[in-house]
N, C-alpha and C positions, 0 to 999 in steps of 0.2 A: 189766094195765100194761104197758105197752112199753116194750120195751128201749129203753136208750140209744145211741146214734149213738157209734161206736168214733171217741177221740179220737187222733190219734197226737200223744204225749208222753211222756216217760221214765217217771215213776209206773206211766201203762198199759202199758205193753212192760214192766216187772218183773209185775206181776201177770199179764200174759200169759204171759211164764217159769215163774211156778210152776204153771202148767198143764199146759203143754209138760216138765217134767221129770216129771209123772205115768209117762206111760208108759217112760219112760227108770228110774227109781225098784219101778218095776214088772218089770221085765227082771233087772235087777240081784237083786231078791228074790226072782224065781221059781228063780232059777239054781243056790240049796241049797247055794252054799260057802261057806267065808268070806269066802274073796274080794270074791263078789260080795253077800254081806252087808257088808262092810266099804264097797263101794260105794255100798248103799243107803244105809247110814246118810248117808255125807257128804252124796249126793246132798240126803235127805231132809231133815237139817239147813238145807243150802242154800235148801231152796225154803221152809221153814217162816223164814230169815232175811228173805225177800225181801218178808213181810208186816210187817215193823217199816220195810224200805226203803222200800216203795209208799210208806207212808204221810207218811213221814218227807220223802221228796223232795218229795209232793204239796205238801206246808206251806213248803217251804222252797223250793220253785220257783216258788209256787206257781201251781200247774199243778193244783188238784183241780179235779174235772170229775165230773156225773155218769154217765157213762160206769165211772170209778174206783170210785166209791159202790159201785155195781152187779158189779162186776167181782171188786173187793176180798174182800167177805164170801163169794162165791158161790165164788171159786178154794180157800179157806180150807175149805172144804168136801166140796168136791171131792178136793183133795189130805188132807185127814184120812179120810173115807170110802173111798175107795179104796185105800188104805194100809191103813185095820183090815180092809177082806176080802180084800184079797192077802195080811196077815197069818192070816186063818180057813183061807184056800184054803193056805197054805202049812205052816201048821201041822198035825201027823199026829195029833195027839190031841187038836183040835175036832172035834166032832163036827157035823154038819149041822142038829142043833137049836140048838146054838149061836148061828147067825145068826140069834137071836131078838134080839141085843145090838146085832146093827145093823141091824133095822127098825125100834129105839128110837130110835137115835143119829138114821137117816136121818128119821124118821118128827117126831123134834125139830124137824130144819130143815128139814123140811113145811111146820111147823105156827109156823113163826118166820117164814117166806116169804111164807105165807098172810097174817100180822099185818101185815106191811110193807104188804103189796098194801092191805091194808083202809085202814091208816092214811094211805097215797098219795091211794089213791078218795074217804077221806072227809074228808079236810086235816087228818088229826088226827094228833098224835105219838106214837111208840111208844117208850113209856119200857125205857131201857138202864141197865144198869149197868155197872162192871168186871167181874162176872163173869163176864161172858161172852166177855171177855178169859183170866181164869183158865182157863177150859172151854177153850177154844183151846186155852191153852202148856200144860196136865194131857197132850190130848190127843196132846199132839204127843211130850212127851217119854215120855209113855207107849211113843209107836209105835218110838220109838229103845230103852227096857228091854229092850220086846220083844224086838228084830233083836238086842242085845245078847244074850240068855238064850240063843236060837239058835242065836247063834256059841259059845255056855260051854258047852252042849249037844253042839254038834258038834267042838270041838276038847277036848273033855275036861279044859278049863281048873278047873273046878271042878264041885262035883256041885249040880243043882238041881232043884227038885221040877219033873213033869213040864205038873203042874197051874198053875202062876207063870203063864203067858202067860194062863191062860185068868182066872184071878183080877185081873191086872191090867185086862183087857180088863170084867170083871164092873165093878171100879171106876169105869172110864172112863164105863160103859153109865148107873151109877148117875149119876154126875156131871155123866152130859150131859142124863139125864133130870128132876132137880132143875133144871136150868137152864133145861129146857123150861116144866118148872111153875112156875119163878118169871117167868117171861116172861108167862104164863100167867093168873096172879092179879094181876100188876100191869097188863095191856094187856087184862083180858075185856073191859072197855065197846066194846073195837073189833068187838065181833060184835054189839052195840045201837048203830048207828047214830042218829044224832043230828044235829040237823039245822042247828045253830049249833057250828060247830068251829075252834081260833085253828089255822093251819098254824103246824106245826114241822118241822125236819129228823128224819129216820124215821130211823132205822139200828140195827147189831146185829153182833154176828159170832158 
């Protein structure tokens, strides 16, 4: 699958902003201070909001492009996965073996990307649902919640159990795995190419 050529327009620039904000978010998160975490939350919420803004602007300004359809879900994946990995590195209570959750989340995204590529190559549709959007929203909300737990523990504003971030991550992992399984069961025919297929837009989140 060839990467579409970048087209300079408003929605594509908004999507690229989401990618550029990732290292900025990680920088403030890694400071380990309440002030830094406040900025990390603000930047992450703003970056998450651009996910809605780029799609809305593309439709409103009639600037839908192949590059936009390519970079939009990819930017979401980079943002969420980078944030989750950074959170697990920052949290002293999470052990190395807990990274199996990141493997599951990243594996789901790789699986969907492969199915998207197969759908395009075979000229067949990739069946999607709103559950993908629900999954992404839950991931983003969970990331904000985990940072708020860090802030509560740091400031001792109220007591929270040290295992709370783990169980939030565990819930995110289960929902993500279920989303991947749903896509797999719905689109398993993509792994068995047929000679006749009807062209239909293939996209997911």
